[in-house]
Structure formats: structure tokens, C-alpha cells
C-alpha positions in Angstrom: 113.2 102.5 79.8 111.2 105.0 82.2 113.4 107.9 83.3 110.7 110.2 84.5 107.0 110.2 85.2 104.9 113.2 85.3 101.1 113.2 85.9 98.3 113.1 88.5 98.8 111.1 91.8 95.7 108.9 91.3 96.6 106.9 94.8 99.1 108.0 97.4 100.5 106.2 100.7 103.5 106.4 102.5 105.1 103.7 100.7 103.7 104.0 97.0 101.9 106.3 94.6 100.0 105.7 91.4 100.9 108.3 88.7 98.2 108.3 85.9 99.8 109.8 82.6 98.4 109.5 79.2 95.7 107.2 80.6 98.1 104.8 82.0 98.5 104.3 85.8 102.1 103.5 87.0 102.6 101.9 90.6 105.8 103.5 91.9 107.5 102.7 95.2 108.4 105.9 97.0 110.1 106.8 100.4 108.4 108.8 103.1 110.4 111.9 102.2 109.1 111.7 98.5 105.7 110.8 100.0 105.6 114.1 101.8 106.7 116.1 98.9 103.7 114.6 97.0 101.3 115.1 99.6 101.9 118.9 99.8 102.3 119.4 95.9 99.5 120.6 94.0 98.4 119.7 90.6 100.8 117.2 88.6 103.9 115.7 90.3 107.1 114.7 88.8 109.3 111.8 89.9 112.6 110.6 88.8 112.3 106.8 88.0 114.7 103.7 88.6 113.6 100.6 87.0 114.6 97.6 89.1 114.4 94.4 87.1 114.5 90.8 88.7 113.7 87.5 86.9 110.2 87.3 88.1 109.4 91.0 88.7 109.9 94.6 87.3 109.7 97.4 89.8 109.4 101.2 89.5 111.0 103.3 92.2 110.4 107.2 92.3 112.3 109.7 93.7 111.5 113.7 94.2 115.1 114.6 93.8 118.4 113.7 92.0 120.2 113.3 95.2 117.7 110.8 96.7 117.7 108.8 93.6 121.6 109.0 93.6 121.8 107.7 97.2 119.4 104.9 96.3 121.5 103.8 93.5 124.7 103.9 95.6 122.8 101.9 98.6 121.8 99.1 96.2 125.1 98.7 94.6 126.1 97.4 98.3 126.0 93.6 98.5 123.1 92.6 100.7 121.2 96.0 100.4 118.2 95.6 98.3 115.6 98.2 97.1 113.2 97.8 100.1 116.1 98.4 102.5 117.5 101.3 100.5 113.8 103.0 100.4 113.4 102.4 104.1 116.6 104.1 104.8 115.6 106.9 102.6 112.4 107.3 104.8 114.1 106.9 107.9 116.4 109.8 107.4 116.4 112.9 105.0 119.0 112.7 101.9 121.0 115.7 103.5 121.3 113.7 106.7 122.1 110.3 105.3 124.8 112.2 103.0 126.2 113.7 106.1 126.1 110.3 108.2 128.2 108.6 105.7 130.5 111.4 105.3 131.1 111.9 109.1 131.2 108.0 109.7 128.4 108.2 112.0 127.5 104.5 112.5 125.4 105.5 115.6 123.1 107.6 113.2 122.7 105.1 110.7 121.8 102.2 113.0 119.0 104.6 114.3 117.3 103.6 111.1 114.9 100.9 111.3 116.2 97.7 109.7 119.8 98.9 109.8 122.3 96.9 111.9 126.0 97.9 112.9 127.6 95.8 110.4 125.4 97.0 107.6 126.0 100.6 108.7 129.8 100.1 108.9 129.8 98.5 105.4 127.8 101.5 104.0 130.4 103.8 105.5 133.3 101.9 104.2 131.9 101.5 100.7 130.3 105.0 100.1 132.3 107.5 102.0 134.5 108.3 99.2 132.0 107.9 96.5 129.7 110.4 98.1 132.4 113.2 98.6 131.1 115.2 95.4 127.3 114.8 95.8 125.7 118.1 96.5 122.9 118.8 99.0 119.0 118.0 98.2 118.5 121.8 97.4 121.4 122.2 95.0 120.7 118.9 93.3 116.9 119.1 92.9 115.6 119.5 89.3 119.2 119.1 87.7 120.6 116.5 85.6 122.0 113.9 87.7 125.9 113.9 87.7 125.8 109.9 88.3 126.0 107.4 85.8 123.3 107.9 82.9 119.8 106.4 84.1 119.8 103.9 81.6 123.5 102.4 82.1 122.5 102.1 85.7 119.1 100.6 85.1 120.9 98.0 82.7 123.6 97.4 85.3 120.9 96.7 88.1 119.0 94.3 85.8 121.8 92.2 84.6 123.1 91.8 88.2 119.8 90.9 89.4 119.6 88.3 86.7 122.8 86.6 88.0 125.6 88.4 86.1 128.6 89.8 87.8 129.1 93.6 87.6 132.8 93.2 86.1 131.2 91.1 83.4 128.6 93.3 82.3 129.9 96.9 82.4 131.7 96.4 79.1 128.7 94.6 77.4 126.5 97.6 78.4 129.0 100.2 77.0 129.2 98.4 73.8 125.4 97.9 73.4 124.8 101.7 74.0 127.4 102.7 71.6 125.2 100.9 68.9 121.7 101.3 69.8 119.4 104.2 70.1 119.3 105.1 73.9 115.6 106.1 73.3 114.6 102.6 72.3 112.5 100.6 74.6 114.3 99.4 77.8 113.4 95.8 77.3 115.0 95.9 73.7 118.1 97.1 75.0 118.1 94.8 77.9 117.5 92.0 75.5 120.5 92.9 73.3 122.7 93.0 76.4 121.6 89.5 77.1 122.3 88.5 73.5 125.9 89.7 73.7 126.4 88.1 77.1 125.1 84.6 75.5 127.0 84.7 72.4 124.2 86.2 70.3 121.8 83.3 70.7 119.0 85.3 71.8 116.6 86.7 69.0 
């Protein structure tokens, strides 16, 4: 699993960056706020990475802070909000402002973000208001180890849900697999082991 990427930005636009590291260029989807941070950085950059897995696609999403990544993970946990809308939201408002808008139940502030309707804004507030109480501001959070779920557990959960499994059915399986496998192993190998457990061990 890719948890972080550090290297030279070989290509950059407001929605994507290619980070070259060890001779490999990784295409990473980013928010406008992360784009701005990259654009003013000198030398190598470092991004936190979330690997989003679908049956026909694997995409990387990168974040300049733990807070931004944490908000992204919370947003995509809501039914009807995919990674594109989540990145769009993180582009239309700063992480701190989004945090404040949810905590203060400011529907009007959320619907001002392109692509976010009133029903979506209300659902975000209802589902995330309590969950975001303990998140710290971007400045306090930047560069530290996230206090959310471990990156690999979150990525596995996202991958399995996008493959059609229900959250309640896979959480126990993920925990079981992570207890019996080296977390440093290849993400696809760990995902395959989870799929094997879910199918009764028939995947080899």
C-alpha cells in the first residue's frame, strides 16, 4: 500500500500532480488547496496518499496535511459522496473552514461549494458533526501521525465497499487479516487475503 509519496513534482495542474520517485511517476489526484501548497514549495514534495480501489480502477488521492486526508476519508464514508465530490469540496473551501462549517451546522456555507446541494450538506452535518469534534486544525495537524483509523485499514475498507461488500461485513475480516499478516506487505496481497476470507478461502 502507498501511504506517502515524496519526490519531484514532474507535472502539476489544479487537479493532479505526477510525483516522480525512484524513476516512477505516480499520478495523484489533489485538491486545489494541496495544489497551491505544491505550487509554492521548493524541491521535493511529500503527500499523504489514499488508494481508492474500484473493480475497474485504482486511483491515488494525495493530501498536504493529515487533516485534509482525514476530512476526505470521513466524506467518502457518507453514502452518495465519492472521491471526486470529496476532492471538489476540499477545493472549494479550506480544511479548517470545512471543519468549522460542519461543527457549526452551517448548511449555507456548505451549499456555497460547487456541486454540493442542500440535502447533501444536511447529510454531511448529520453524519459528521459528532465525528469531527476531536479533529485539530490544519496547522496543529500538519506533519503528525493521523489519529484516525490506520491508513491501511481505511484503504482496505474503501476498496471492499467499492467492490460491493457492506461495511458491517468487512470490518471484522479486515481486523482479522491485519492480525495475521505483515502490514508492510503489498496492498494488493493484503486485499486478496481479505477477499479470500470473505469468499470462504477459495481465492488463491
